[in-house]
N, CA and C atoms of all chains as a GROMACS GRO file, in nm:
protein
  654
    1SER      N    1  16.425   5.728   0.155
    1SER     CA    2  16.526   5.683   0.255
    1SER      C    3  16.548   5.532   0.244
    2SER      N    4  16.670   5.498   0.285
    2SER     CA    5  16.713   5.355   0.264
    2SER      C    6  16.642   5.269   0.378
    3VAL      N    7  16.643   5.137   0.344
    3VAL     CA    8  16.598   5.044   0.430
    3VAL      C    9  16.713   4.949   0.469
    4LEU      N   10  16.734   4.925   0.602
    4LEU     CA   11  16.845   4.844   0.656
    4LEU      C   12  16.779   4.721   0.715
    5THR      N   13  16.820   4.606   0.672
    5THR     CA   14  16.763   4.483   0.715
    5THR      C   15  16.856   4.403   0.813
    6GLN      N   16  16.811   4.376   0.931
    6GLN     CA   17  16.888   4.300   1.030
    6GLN      C   18  16.802   4.179   1.066
    7PRO      N   19  16.875   4.068   1.104
    7PRO     CA   20  16.799   3.952   1.158
    7PRO      C   21  16.746   3.994   1.301
    8PRO      N   22  16.622   3.948   1.329
    8PRO     CA   23  16.563   3.983   1.466
    8PRO      C   24  16.656   3.936   1.580
    9SER      N   25  16.712   3.817   1.556
    9SER     CA   26  16.781   3.752   1.669
    9SER      C   27  16.903   3.673   1.622
   10VAL      N   28  17.004   3.667   1.702
   10VAL     CA   29  17.120   3.587   1.683
   10VAL      C   30  17.158   3.524   1.823
   11SER      N   31  17.182   3.389   1.819
   11SER     CA   32  17.222   3.328   1.951
   11SER      C   33  17.349   3.256   1.922
   12VAL      N   34  17.437   3.277   2.032
   12VAL     CA   35  17.558   3.208   2.032
   12VAL      C   36  17.600   3.156   2.172
   13ALA      N   37  17.693   3.065   2.177
   13ALA     CA   38  17.738   3.019   2.314
   13ALA      C   39  17.849   3.100   2.343
   14PRO      N   40  17.874   3.107   2.485
   14PRO     CA   41  17.993   3.192   2.526
   14PRO      C   42  18.121   3.136   2.464
   15GLY      N   43  18.206   3.231   2.424
   15GLY     CA   44  18.328   3.188   2.362
   15GLY      C   45  18.331   3.176   2.215
   16GLU      N   46  18.209   3.159   2.159
   16GLU     CA   47  18.189   3.149   2.014
   16GLU      C   48  18.195   3.294   1.947
   17THR      N   49  18.182   3.300   1.818
   17THR     CA   50  18.179   3.426   1.750
   17THR      C   51  18.033   3.458   1.693
   18ALA      N   52  17.992   3.572   1.723
   18ALA     CA   53  17.858   3.621   1.670
   18ALA      C   54  17.879   3.713   1.558
   19ARG      N   55  17.803   3.696   1.458
   19ARG     CA   56  17.801   3.781   1.334
   19ARG      C   57  17.660   3.832   1.317
   20ILE      N   58  17.650   3.967   1.316
   20ILE     CA   59  17.526   4.036   1.298
   20ILE      C   60  17.532   4.110   1.172
   21THR      N   61  17.434   4.084   1.081
   21THR     CA   62  17.431   4.141   0.950
   21THR      C   63  17.344   4.261   0.930
   22CYS      N   64  17.375   4.349   0.844
   22CYS     CA   65  17.287   4.463   0.812
   22CYS      C   66  17.289   4.479   0.656
   23GLY      N   67  17.177   4.453   0.606
   23GLY     CA   68  17.161   4.442   0.459
   23GLY      C   69  17.100   4.583   0.408
   24GLY      N   70  17.150   4.628   0.296
   24GLY     CA   71  17.095   4.744   0.233
   24GLY      C   72  17.150   4.753   0.090
   25ASN      N   73  17.072   4.820   0.002
   25ASN     CA   74  17.113   4.829  -0.134
   25ASN      C   75  17.247   4.909  -0.149
   26ASN      N   76  17.354   4.846  -0.190
   26ASN     CA   77  17.485   4.899  -0.210
   26ASN      C   78  17.529   4.968  -0.080
   27ILE      N   79  17.503   4.909   0.032
   27ILE     CA   80  17.553   4.964   0.160
   27ILE      C   81  17.695   4.980   0.167
   28GLY      N   82  17.761   4.890   0.086
   28GLY     CA   83  17.912   4.898   0.089
   28GLY      C   84  17.967   5.037   0.050
   29SER      N   85  17.889   5.120  -0.016
   29SER     CA   86  17.936   5.250  -0.064
   29SER      C   87  17.898   5.357   0.042
   30LYS      N   88  17.847   5.317   0.158
   30LYS     CA   89  17.809   5.404   0.265
   30LYS      C   90  17.882   5.379   0.392
   31SER      N   91  17.876   5.480   0.474
   31SER     CA   92  17.947   5.458   0.612
   31SER      C   93  17.844   5.406   0.714
   32VAL      N   94  17.884   5.291   0.774
   32VAL     CA   95  17.786   5.220   0.857
   32VAL      C   96  17.840   5.223   1.008
   33HIS      N   97  17.749   5.255   1.095
   33HIS     CA   98  17.790   5.256   1.240
   33HIS      C   99  17.701   5.157   1.309
   34TRP      N  100  17.755   5.101   1.416
   34TRP     CA  101  17.688   5.007   1.499
   34TRP      C  102  17.673   5.045   1.646
   35TYR      N  103  17.549   5.022   1.709
   35TYR     CA  104  17.531   5.068   1.845
   35TYR      C  105  17.477   4.949   1.925
   36ARG      N  106  17.510   4.932   2.041
   36ARG     CA  107  17.464   4.840   2.134
   36ARG      C  108  17.373   4.899   2.239
   37GLN      N  109  17.261   4.835   2.270
   37GLN     CA  110  17.172   4.885   2.366
   37GLN      C  111  17.126   4.773   2.469
   38LYS      N  112  17.167   4.798   2.586
   38LYS     CA  113  17.122   4.693   2.690
   38LYS      C  114  16.998   4.738   2.752
   39PRO      N  115  16.916   4.652   2.806
   39PRO     CA  116  16.779   4.682   2.869
   39PRO      C  117  16.784   4.796   2.960
   40GLY      N  118  16.702   4.895   2.935
   40GLY     CA  119  16.693   5.013   3.028
   40GLY      C  120  16.800   5.113   3.018
   41GLN      N  121  16.880   5.100   2.920
   41GLN     CA  122  17.004   5.197   2.899
   41GLN      C  123  16.988   5.255   2.754
   42ALA      N  124  17.064   5.374   2.756
   42ALA     CA  125  17.070   5.439   2.618
   42ALA      C  126  17.168   5.357   2.533
   43PRO      N  127  17.162   5.367   2.405
   43PRO     CA  128  17.254   5.297   2.320
   43PRO      C  129  17.394   5.356   2.327
   44ILE      N  130  17.495   5.283   2.294
   44ILE     CA  131  17.629   5.325   2.279
   44ILE      C  132  17.691   5.284   2.149
   45LEU      N  133  17.782   5.366   2.110
   45LEU     CA  134  17.853   5.333   1.980
   45LEU      C  135  17.961   5.230   2.003
   46VAL      N  136  17.959   5.119   1.917
   46VAL     CA  137  18.050   5.017   1.935
   46VAL      C  138  18.148   5.007   1.812
   47ILE      N  139  18.094   5.053   1.685
   47ILE     CA  140  18.176   5.046   1.567
   47ILE      C  141  18.131   5.176   1.487
   48TYR      N  142  18.223   5.246   1.434
   48TYR     CA  143  18.194   5.360   1.351
   48TYR      C  144  18.274   5.356   1.227
   49TYR      N  145  18.218   5.415   1.122
   49TYR     CA  146  18.280   5.416   0.978
   49TYR      C  147  18.324   5.272   0.941
   50ASP      N  148  18.242   5.181   0.957
   50ASP     CA  149  18.244   5.050   0.910
   50ASP      C  150  18.335   4.966   0.996
   51THR      N  151  18.450   5.010   1.047
   51THR     CA  152  18.545   4.926   1.102
   51THR      C  153  18.615   4.973   1.225
   52ASP      N  154  18.592   5.105   1.257
   52ASP     CA  155  18.663   5.168   1.373
   52ASP      C  156  18.600   5.146   1.506
   53ARG      N  157  18.680   5.128   1.609
   53ARG     CA  158  18.632   5.112   1.743
   53ARG      C  159  18.644   5.234   1.825
   54PRO      N  160  18.542   5.283   1.893
   54PRO     CA  161  18.572   5.392   1.993
   54PRO      C  162  18.656   5.346   2.104
   55SER      N  163  18.718   5.439   2.183
   55SER     CA  164  18.799   5.400   2.288
   55SER      C  165  18.703   5.334   2.393
   56GLY      N  166  18.758   5.223   2.449
   56GLY     CA  167  18.681   5.158   2.561
   56GLY      C  168  18.603   5.041   2.504
   57ILE      N  169  18.592   5.022   2.373
   57ILE     CA  170  18.529   4.912   2.320
   57ILE      C  171  18.632   4.800   2.286
   58PRO      N  172  18.611   4.679   2.342
   58PRO     CA  173  18.710   4.571   2.331
   58PRO      C  174  18.740   4.531   2.178
   59GLU      N  175  18.859   4.491   2.168
   59GLU     CA  176  18.911   4.440   2.027
   59GLU      C  177  18.822   4.333   1.981
   60ARG      N  178  18.748   4.264   2.065
   60ARG     CA  179  18.660   4.155   2.022
   60ARG      C  180  18.554   4.201   1.918
   61PHE      N  181  18.531   4.331   1.920
   61PHE     CA  182  18.433   4.392   1.836
   61PHE      C  183  18.498   4.443   1.706
   62SER      N  184  18.443   4.397   1.582
   62SER     CA  185  18.502   4.435   1.468
   62SER      C  186  18.391   4.454   1.362
   63GLY      N  187  18.418   4.528   1.256
   63GLY     CA  188  18.315   4.550   1.158
   63GLY      C  189  18.372   4.534   1.014
   64SER      N  190  18.281   4.514   0.925
   64SER     CA  191  18.322   4.506   0.774
   64SER      C  192  18.196   4.557   0.700
   65ASN      N  193  18.227   4.590   0.575
   65ASN     CA  194  18.113   4.648   0.491
   65ASN      C  195  18.150   4.631   0.349
   66SER      N  196  18.072   4.559   0.276
   66SER     CA  197  18.098   4.533   0.130
   66SER      C  198  17.972   4.496   0.067
   67GLY      N  199  17.964   4.540  -0.066
   67GLY     CA  200  17.847   4.504  -0.141
   67GLY      C  201  17.715   4.562  -0.079
   68ASN      N  202  17.629   4.454  -0.049
   68ASN     CA  203  17.495   4.488   0.004
   68ASN      C  204  17.479   4.452   0.146
   69THR      N  205  17.605   4.420   0.208
   69THR     CA  206  17.597   4.375   0.351
   69THR      C  207  17.709   4.431   0.444
   70ALA      N  208  17.665   4.485   0.553
   70ALA     CA  209  17.772   4.524   0.653
   70ALA      C  210  17.748   4.419   0.764
   71THR      N  211  17.859   4.387   0.838
   71THR     CA  212  17.863   4.294   0.936
   71THR      C  213  17.929   4.334   1.065
   72LEU      N  214  17.871   4.314   1.171
   72LEU     CA  215  17.930   4.337   1.303
   72LEU      C  216  17.970   4.188   1.350
   73THR      N  217  18.100   4.180   1.390
   73THR     CA  218  18.144   4.055   1.446
   73THR      C  219  18.194   4.070   1.587
   74ILE      N  220  18.148   3.986   1.670
   74ILE     CA  221  18.195   3.989   1.809
   74ILE      C  222  18.255   3.856   1.845
   75SER      N  223  18.390   3.856   1.862
   75SER     CA  224  18.460   3.724   1.892
   75SER      C  225  18.455   3.702   2.043
   76ARG      N  226  18.474   3.577   2.068
   76ARG     CA  227  18.491   3.525   2.214
   76ARG      C  228  18.373   3.595   2.294
   77VAL      N  229  18.251   3.556   2.248
   77VAL     CA  230  18.139   3.629   2.311
   77VAL      C  231  18.122   3.598   2.468
   78GLU      N  232  18.086   3.698   2.531
   78GLU     CA  233  18.066   3.697   2.681
   78GLU      C  234  17.923   3.721   2.712
   79ALA      N  235  17.886   3.678   2.834
   79ALA     CA  236  17.743   3.697   2.875
   79ALA      C  237  17.722   3.854   2.873
   80GLY      N  238  17.808   3.934   2.903
   80GLY     CA  239  17.788   4.074   2.911
   80GLY      C  240  17.759   4.142   2.776
   81ASP      N  241  17.784   4.065   2.669
   81ASP     CA  242  17.756   4.112   2.527
   81ASP      C  243  17.602   4.099   2.491
   82GLU      N  244  17.529   4.038   2.577
   82GLU     CA  245  17.388   4.017   2.543
   82GLU      C  246  17.322   4.153   2.543
   83ALA      N  247  17.264   4.189   2.431
   83ALA     CA  248  17.198   4.323   2.410
   83ALA      C  249  17.137   4.326   2.275
   84ASP      N  250  17.074   4.444   2.239
   84ASP     CA  251  17.023   4.468   2.115
   84ASP      C  252  17.128   4.550   2.038
   85TYR      N  253  17.152   4.514   1.912
   85TYR     CA  254  17.246   4.584   1.829
   85TYR      C  255  17.182   4.637   1.705
   86TYR      N  256  17.211   4.759   1.679
   86TYR     CA  257  17.155   4.836   1.562
   86TYR      C  258  17.263   4.892   1.471
   87CYS      N  259  17.239   4.874   1.340
   87CYS     CA  260  17.323   4.946   1.247
   87CYS      C  261  17.267   5.074   1.208
   88GLN      N  262  17.345   5.167   1.146
   88GLN     CA  263  17.294   5.288   1.108
   88GLN      C  264  17.379   5.347   0.994
   89VAL      N  265  17.309   5.400   0.891
   89VAL     CA  266  17.379   5.474   0.786
   89VAL      C  267  17.368   5.624   0.819
   90TRP      N  268  17.493   5.689   0.828
   90TRP     CA  269  17.487   5.828   0.877
   90TRP      C  270  17.411   5.919   0.777
   91ASP      N  271  17.439   5.899   0.647
   91ASP     CA  272  17.389   6.002   0.547
   91ASP      C  273  17.236   6.004   0.533
   92SER      N  274  17.175   5.899   0.557
   92SER     CA  275  17.028   5.892   0.568
   92SER      C  276  16.978   5.892   0.721
   93GLY      N  277  17.057   5.865   0.800
   93GLY     CA  278  17.013   5.866   0.949
   93GLY      C  279  16.955   5.738   0.978
   94VAL      N  280  16.904   5.661   0.881
   94VAL     CA  281  16.814   5.537   0.910
   94VAL      C  282  16.894   5.429   0.994
   95PHE      N  283  16.816   5.374   1.093
   95PHE     CA  284  16.860   5.267   1.172
   95PHE      C  285  16.804   5.139   1.115
   96GLY      N  286  16.884   5.029   1.129
   96GLY     CA  287  16.823   4.894   1.112
   96GLY      C  288  16.720   4.865   1.217
   97GLY      N  289  16.652   4.755   1.197
   97GLY     CA  290  16.544   4.722   1.291
   97GLY      C  291  16.598   4.653   1.420
   98GLY      N  292  16.720   4.636   1.425
   98GLY     CA  293  16.785   4.576   1.548
   98GLY      C  294  16.787   4.430   1.549
   99THR      N  295  16.891   4.371   1.621
   99THR     CA  296  16.912   4.239   1.637
   99THR      C  297  16.942   4.203   1.790
  100LYS      N  298  16.855   4.112   1.847
  100LYS     CA  299  16.879   4.085   1.986
  100LYS      C  300  16.982   3.966   1.984
  101LEU      N  301  17.097   3.996   2.052
  101LEU     CA  302  17.196   3.898   2.072
  101LEU      C  303  17.179   3.826   2.194
  102THR      N  304  17.152   3.695   2.191
  102THR     CA  305  17.136   3.609   2.310
  102THR      C  306  17.264   3.521   2.327
  103VAL      N  307  17.317   3.520   2.445
  103VAL     CA  308  17.429   3.435   2.483
  103VAL      C  309  17.375   3.310   2.557
  104LEU      N  310  17.389   3.207   2.497
  104LEU     CA  311  17.322   3.077   2.551
  104LEU      C  312  17.388   3.034   2.680
  105GLU      N  313  18.306   6.688   3.247
  105GLU     CA  314  18.256   6.548   3.196
  105GLU      C  315  18.187   6.574   3.071
  106VAL      N  316  18.220   6.488   2.967
  106VAL     CA  317  18.148   6.494   2.848
  106VAL      C  318  18.018   6.429   2.860
  107GLN      N  319  17.901   6.508   2.836
  107GLN     CA  320  17.775   6.446   2.860
  107GLN      C  321  17.669   6.524   2.788
  108LEU      N  322  17.558   6.455   2.761
  108LEU     CA  323  17.433   6.511   2.726
  108LEU      C  324  17.324   6.490   2.831
  109VAL      N  325  17.274   6.601   2.888
  109VAL     CA  326  17.170   6.584   2.994
  109VAL      C  327  17.039   6.625   2.930
  110GLN      N  328  16.941   6.528   2.944
  110GLN     CA  329  16.811   6.555   2.898
  110GLN      C  330  16.710   6.593   2.996
  111SER      N  331  16.613   6.667   2.962
  111SER     CA  332  16.510   6.711   3.052
  111SER      C  333  16.423   6.590   3.104
  112GLY      N  334  16.355   6.606   3.219
  112GLY     CA  335  16.292   6.494   3.283
  112GLY      C  336  16.160   6.443   3.208
  113ALA      N  337  16.112   6.334   3.263
  113ALA     CA  338  15.999   6.267   3.205
  113ALA      C  339  15.875   6.363   3.202
  114GLU      N  340  15.790   6.339   3.107
  114GLU     CA  341  15.679   6.430   3.088
  114GLU      C  342  15.548   6.339   3.076
  115VAL      N  343  15.440   6.387   3.131
  115VAL     CA  344  15.306   6.321   3.115
  115VAL      C  345  15.212   6.429   3.058
  116LYS      N  346  15.160   6.411   2.942
  116LYS     CA  347  15.081   6.520   2.883
  116LYS      C  348  14.954   6.456   2.828
  117LYS      N  349  14.850   6.542   2.787
  117LYS     CA  350  14.736   6.497   2.734
  117LYS      C  351  14.734   6.512   2.581
  118PRO      N  352  14.659   6.437   2.513
  118PRO     CA  353  14.649   6.457   2.366
  118PRO      C  354  14.614   6.600   2.333
  119GLY      N  355  14.682   6.654   2.228
  119GLY     CA  356  14.646   6.792   2.193
  119GLY      C  357  14.740   6.886   2.249
  120GLU      N  358  14.808   6.861   2.365
  120GLU     CA  359  14.892   6.956   2.430
  120GLU      C  360  15.029   6.973   2.358
  121SER      N  361  15.092   7.078   2.388
  121SER     CA  362  15.229   7.100   2.318
  121SER      C  363  15.336   7.057   2.414
  122LEU      N  364  15.458   7.041   2.366
  122LEU     CA  365  15.565   6.994   2.454
  122LEU      C  366  15.700   7.032   2.389
  123LYS      N  367  15.792   7.073   2.474
  123LYS     CA  368  15.930   7.099   2.430
  123LYS      C  369  16.027   7.029   2.526
  124ILE      N  370  16.111   6.938   2.471
  124ILE     CA  371  16.199   6.877   2.567
  124ILE      C  372  16.347   6.916   2.521
  125SER      N  373  16.434   6.910   2.621
  125SER     CA  374  16.569   6.971   2.587
  125SER      C  375  16.678   6.864   2.612
  126CYS      N  376  16.796   6.903   2.560
  126CYS     CA  377  16.922   6.822   2.564
  126CYS      C  378  17.039   6.920   2.570
  127LYS      N  379  17.108   6.919   2.690
  127LYS     CA  380  17.216   7.009   2.711
  127LYS      C  381  17.345   6.944   2.706
  128GLY      N  382  17.432   6.992   2.618
  128GLY     CA  383  17.557   6.934   2.607
  128GLY      C  384  17.671   7.007   2.687
  129SER      N  385  17.777   6.928   2.739
  129SER     CA  386  17.879   6.993   2.805
  129SER      C  387  18.003   6.900   2.794
  130GLY      N  388  18.121   6.967   2.804
  130GLY     CA  389  18.244   6.902   2.801
  130GLY      C  390  18.307   6.872   2.667
  131TYR      N  391  18.238   6.917   2.566
  131TYR     CA  392  18.290   6.904   2.421
  131TYR      C  393  18.240   7.027   2.346
  132SER      N  394  18.291   7.031   2.223
  132SER     CA  395  18.266   7.131   2.134
  132SER      C  396  18.123   7.125   2.084
  133PHE      N  397  18.028   7.184   2.152
  133PHE     CA  398  17.886   7.167   2.109
  133PHE      C  399  17.857   7.233   1.979
  134ALA      N  400  17.931   7.346   1.960
  134ALA     CA  401  17.903   7.431   1.835
  134ALA      C  402  17.943   7.359   1.698
  135SER      N  403  18.026   7.263   1.712
  135SER     CA  404  18.077   7.194   1.603
  135SER      C  405  18.046   7.047   1.589
  136SER      N  406  17.920   7.020   1.638
  136SER     CA  407  17.877   6.884   1.625
  136SER      C  408  17.729   6.877   1.592
  137TRP      N  409  17.691   6.764   1.535
  137TRP     CA  410  17.545   6.742   1.501
  137TRP      C  411  17.471   6.685   1.628
  138ILE      N  412  17.353   6.725   1.653
  138ILE     CA  413  17.273   6.673   1.757
  138ILE      C  414  17.144   6.604   1.687
  139GLY      N  415  17.130   6.469   1.710
  139GLY     CA  416  17.012   6.404   1.662
  139GLY      C  417  16.910   6.366   1.767
  140TRP      N  418  16.794   6.345   1.725
  140TRP     CA  419  16.685   6.286   1.809
  140TRP      C  420  16.643   6.161   1.758
  141VAL      N  421  16.622   6.067   1.851
  141VAL     CA  422  16.588   5.931   1.828
  141VAL      C  423  16.476   5.884   1.907
  142ARG      N  424  16.369   5.829   1.840
  142ARG     CA  425  16.251   5.779   1.910
  142ARG      C  426  16.265   5.632   1.941
  143GLN      N  427  16.219   5.584   2.049
  143GLN     CA  428  16.207   5.439   2.077
  143GLN      C  429  16.080   5.418   2.146
  144MET      N  430  15.984   5.360   2.073
  144MET     CA  431  15.852   5.328   2.121
  144MET      C  432  15.856   5.212   2.212
  145PRO      N  433  15.772   5.190   2.304
  145PRO     CA  434  15.788   5.075   2.404
  145PRO      C  435  15.808   4.938   2.334
  146GLY      N  436  15.915   4.881   2.363
  146GLY     CA  437  15.947   4.750   2.319
  146GLY      C  438  15.991   4.741   2.164
  147LYS      N  439  16.020   4.856   2.115
  147LYS     CA  440  16.056   4.866   1.970
  147LYS      C  441  16.199   4.914   1.949
  148GLY      N  442  16.243   4.932   1.819
  148GLY     CA  443  16.365   4.967   1.786
  148GLY      C  444  16.387   5.124   1.784
  149LEU      N  445  16.511   5.159   1.742
  149LEU     CA  446  16.542   5.302   1.731
  149LEU      C  447  16.501   5.360   1.597
  150GLU      N  448  16.441   5.480   1.608
  150GLU     CA  449  16.390   5.548   1.490
  150GLU      C  450  16.463   5.686   1.475
  151TRP      N  451  16.529   5.714   1.377
  151TRP     CA  452  16.596   5.846   1.356
  151TRP      C  453  16.489   5.953   1.317
  152MET      N  454  16.481   6.055   1.404
  152MET     CA  455  16.379   6.148   1.381
  152MET      C  456  16.434   6.276   1.290
  153GLY      N  457  16.551   6.310   1.326
  153GLY     CA  458  16.610   6.424   1.258
  153GLY      C  459  16.742   6.466   1.329
  154ILE      N  460  16.807   6.567   1.265
  154ILE     CA  461  16.934   6.612   1.314
  154ILE      C  462  16.956   6.755   1.289
  155ILE      N  463  17.039   6.820   1.378
  155ILE     CA  464  17.060   6.964   1.368
  155ILE      C  465  17.206   6.989   1.382
  156TYR      N  466  17.269   7.066   1.305
  156TYR     CA  467  17.405   7.103   1.320
  156TYR      C  468  17.415   7.230   1.407
  157SER      N  469  17.480   7.226   1.522
  157SER     CA  470  17.476   7.336   1.620
  157SER      C  471  17.530   7.463   1.562
  158GLY      N  472  17.630   7.451   1.472
  158GLY     CA  473  17.706   7.568   1.432
  158GLY      C  474  17.617   7.659   1.352
  159ASP      N  475  17.527   7.603   1.259
  159ASP     CA  476  17.448   7.695   1.175
  159ASP      C  477  17.306   7.661   1.170
  160SER      N  478  17.259   7.564   1.263
  160SER     CA  479  17.118   7.529   1.271
  160SER      C  480  17.069   7.455   1.144
  161ASP      N  481  17.157   7.409   1.055
  161ASP     CA  482  17.117   7.328   0.948
  161ASP      C  483  17.041   7.205   1.001
  162THR      N  484  16.920   7.193   0.958
  162THR     CA  485  16.825   7.090   1.010
  162THR      C  486  16.775   6.987   0.902
  163ARG      N  487  16.781   6.861   0.936
  163ARG     CA  488  16.720   6.768   0.849
  163ARG      C  489  16.628   6.668   0.919
  164TYR      N  490  16.521   6.643   0.856
  164TYR     CA  491  16.421   6.557   0.921
  164TYR      C  492  16.395   6.423   0.848
  165SER      N  493  16.373   6.318   0.912
  165SER     CA  494  16.323   6.192   0.855
  165SER      C  495  16.192   6.231   0.787
  166PRO      N  496  16.161   6.167   0.670
  166PRO     CA  497  16.033   6.193   0.605
  166PRO      C  498  15.914   6.153   0.694
  167SER      N  499  15.944   6.048   0.791
  167SER     CA  500  15.840   6.014   0.880
  167SER      C  501  15.799   6.105   0.985
  168PHE      N  502  15.898   6.198   1.015
  168PHE     CA  503  15.873   6.298   1.119
  168PHE      C  504  15.858   6.443   1.073
  169GLN      N  505  15.890   6.467   0.938
  169GLN     CA  506  15.878   6.603   0.882
  169GLN      C  507  15.742   6.657   0.908
  170GLY      N  508  15.734   6.775   0.966
  170GLY     CA  509  15.598   6.834   0.986
  170GLY      C  510  15.529   6.793   1.116
  171GLN      N  511  15.593   6.692   1.183
  171GLN     CA  512  15.526   6.632   1.305
  171GLN      C  513  15.601   6.698   1.422
  172VAL      N  514  15.725   6.728   1.411
  172VAL     CA  515  15.804   6.774   1.530
  172VAL      C  516  15.896   6.894   1.472
  173THR      N  517  15.949   6.970   1.564
  173THR     CA  518  16.043   7.075   1.531
  173THR      C  519  16.160   7.053   1.611
  174ILE      N  520  16.282   7.055   1.546
  174ILE     CA  521  16.411   7.051   1.619
  174ILE      C  522  16.486   7.187   1.617
  175SER      N  523  16.537   7.231   1.716
  175SER     CA  524  16.603   7.362   1.723
  175SER      C  525  16.716   7.353   1.819
  176VAL      N  526  16.794   7.469   1.818
  176VAL     CA  527  16.909   7.461   1.908
  176VAL      C  528  16.942   7.600   1.956
  177ASP      N  529  16.994   7.611   2.072
  177ASP     CA  530  17.031   7.747   2.137
  177ASP      C  531  17.174   7.734   2.165
  178THR      N  532  17.267   7.782   2.075
  178THR     CA  533  17.408   7.753   2.105
  178THR      C  534  17.461   7.836   2.226
  179SER      N  535  17.384   7.940   2.258
  179SER     CA  536  17.432   8.018   2.376
  179SER      C  537  17.417   7.934   2.509
  180LEU      N  538  17.322   7.843   2.504
  180LEU     CA  539  17.286   7.758   2.613
  180LEU      C  540  17.346   7.618   2.590
  181ASN      N  541  17.407   7.582   2.481
  181ASN     CA  542  17.446   7.453   2.451
  181ASN      C  543  17.339   7.351   2.460
  182THR      N  544  17.226   7.388   2.405
  182THR     CA  545  17.106   7.311   2.431
  182THR      C  546  17.028   7.289   2.302
  183ALA      N  547  16.992   7.158   2.272
  183ALA     CA  548  16.902   7.136   2.160
  183ALA      C  549  16.763   7.095   2.209
  184TYR      N  550  16.663   7.117   2.124
  184TYR     CA  551  16.522   7.096   2.166
  184TYR      C  552  16.450   7.012   2.060
  185LEU      N  553  16.355   6.944   2.113
  185LEU     CA  554  16.251   6.870   2.023
  185LEU      C  555  16.115   6.913   2.075
  186GLN      N  556  16.033   6.961   1.982
  186GLN     CA  557  15.903   7.011   2.018
  186GLN      C  558  15.798   6.958   1.940
  187TRP      N  559  15.678   6.949   2.000
  187TRP     CA  560  15.544   6.904   1.941
  187TRP      C  561  15.443   7.020   1.968
  188SER      N  562  15.358   7.047   1.865
  188SER     CA  563  15.258   7.155   1.890
  188SER      C  564  15.121   7.085   1.930
  189SER      N  565  15.103   6.961   1.893
  189SER     CA  566  14.990   6.887   1.935
  189SER      C  567  15.014   6.744   1.945
  190LEU      N  568  15.032   6.690   2.068
  190LEU     CA  569  15.076   6.558   2.094
  190LEU      C  570  14.955   6.461   2.066
  191LYS      N  571  14.997   6.340   2.025
  191LYS     CA  572  14.910   6.229   2.009
  191LYS      C  573  14.935   6.114   2.102
  192ALA      N  574  14.852   6.029   2.128
  192ALA     CA  575  14.879   5.906   2.213
  192ALA      C  576  15.000   5.832   2.157
  193SER      N  577  15.009   5.830   2.015
  193SER     CA  578  15.110   5.750   1.959
  193SER      C  579  15.256   5.811   1.971
  194ASP      N  580  15.257   5.934   2.026
  194ASP     CA  581  15.387   5.992   2.061
  194ASP      C  582  15.448   5.937   2.188
  195THR      N  583  15.376   5.852   2.256
  195THR     CA  584  15.427   5.796   2.378
  195THR      C  585  15.551   5.714   2.342
  196ALA      N  586  15.666   5.753   2.400
  196ALA     CA  587  15.799   5.683   2.368
  196ALA      C  588  15.904   5.743   2.459
  197MET      N  589  16.023   5.675   2.444
  197MET     CA  590  16.144   5.733   2.500
  197MET      C  591  16.219   5.814   2.386
  198TYR      N  592  16.252   5.927   2.418
  198TYR     CA  593  16.325   6.006   2.310
  198TYR      C  594  16.465   6.034   2.362
  199TYR      N  595  16.571   6.000   2.279
  199TYR     CA  596  16.709   6.005   2.316
  199TYR      C  597  16.758   6.126   2.218
  200CYS      N  598  16.845   6.211   2.276
  200CYS     CA  599  16.922   6.285   2.194
  200CYS      C  600  17.069   6.228   2.189
  201ALA      N  601  17.140   6.255   2.074
  201ALA     CA  602  17.271   6.191   2.054
  201ALA      C  603  17.354   6.290   1.980
  202ALA      N  604  17.492   6.298   1.999
  202ALA     CA  605  17.574   6.398   1.941
  202ALA      C  606  17.684   6.327   1.872
  203GLY      N  607  17.737   6.392   1.775
  203GLY     CA  608  17.851   6.343   1.695
  203GLY      C  609  17.882   6.425   1.572
  204SER      N  610  17.990   6.380   1.512
  204SER     CA  611  18.030   6.457   1.382
  204SER      C  612  18.048   6.348   1.273
  205GLY      N  613  17.956   6.244   1.268
  205GLY     CA  614  17.967   6.151   1.167
  205GLY      C  615  17.918   6.018   1.220
  206ALA      N  616  17.906   6.011   1.346
  206ALA     CA  617  17.840   5.902   1.423
  206ALA      C  618  17.794   5.954   1.548
  207PHE      N  619  17.693   5.897   1.609
  207PHE     CA  620  17.657   5.936   1.742
  207PHE      C  621  17.728   5.876   1.850
  208ASP      N  622  17.840   5.941   1.892
  208ASP     CA  623  17.932   5.887   1.986
  208ASP      C  624  17.906   5.924   2.134
  209LEU      N  625  17.800   6.007   2.148
  209LEU     CA  626  17.751   6.055   2.281
  209LEU      C  627  17.602   6.059   2.280
  210TRP      N  628  17.544   5.996   2.390
  210TRP     CA  629  17.394   5.981   2.401
  210TRP      C  630  17.354   6.034   2.538
  211GLY      N  631  17.235   6.093   2.532
  211GLY     CA  632  17.170   6.127   2.650
  211GLY      C  633  17.101   6.001   2.707
  212ARG      N  634  17.050   6.014   2.835
  212ARG     CA  635  16.983   5.895   2.897
  212ARG      C  636  16.848   5.882   2.850
  213GLY      N  637  16.792   5.980   2.783
  213GLY     CA  638  16.652   5.965   2.729
  213GLY      C  639  16.558   6.045   2.810
  214THR      N  640  16.436   6.089   2.745
  214THR     CA  641  16.333   6.152   2.813
  214THR      C  642  16.209   6.068   2.777
  215LEU      N  643  16.142   6.018   2.882
  215LEU     CA  644  16.016   5.944   2.855
  215LEU      C  645  15.903   6.033   2.843
  216VAL      N  646  15.829   6.028   2.738
  216VAL     CA  647  15.708   6.114   2.717
  216VAL      C  648  15.584   6.022   2.710
  217THR      N  649  15.497   6.044   2.798
  217THR     CA  650  15.374   5.970   2.796
  217THR      C  651  15.259   6.064   2.767
  218VAL      N  652  15.183   6.022   2.669
  218VAL     CA  653  15.061   6.100   2.628
  218VAL      C  654  14.944   6.012   2.652
   0.00000   0.00000   0.00000
């Protein structure tokens, strides 16, 4: 099974742009999904198939995937974006280790 | 309402068996995948396995193969996760999630304490 590597933490100031990476061998050839989990809550899907946003997810959330890195980008970060974020490759099911986004 | 409703919290002793459930409603249960995800206290998400409701095609993570059994009863729109002999290390929150390419619907989780 594949290994997906995420930075343990990312910190940004409100209004800035957060970029959370997900590294994996040739991950650009796979479909990557991103989930957000707030404390005490179940995860929710924020990006699917690399770049698509489910209904209800703000346009501030976007994704990309190429080579060995997939990236979740959150523009104009708000306090409410503070959460743990996980990438996932569907065909293996594997989740990345998660990244804690802190809004300074 | 589109939702997954999971069974309630469980407290068990080591060696006991357990079966927890996940009931889907408001969407086409029979044409979606249902997955189970473990989250140990203070840790990340771990994909345990997945089952296709339509034909019960089941796939397990190598880490959980032989440790748990995933099943589905389409007449009840319900998926199950079961253990034959629990260990203390099985203490965790267990989420079910549904989708057809991504997990776009999640249950609230079942806390299992061993």
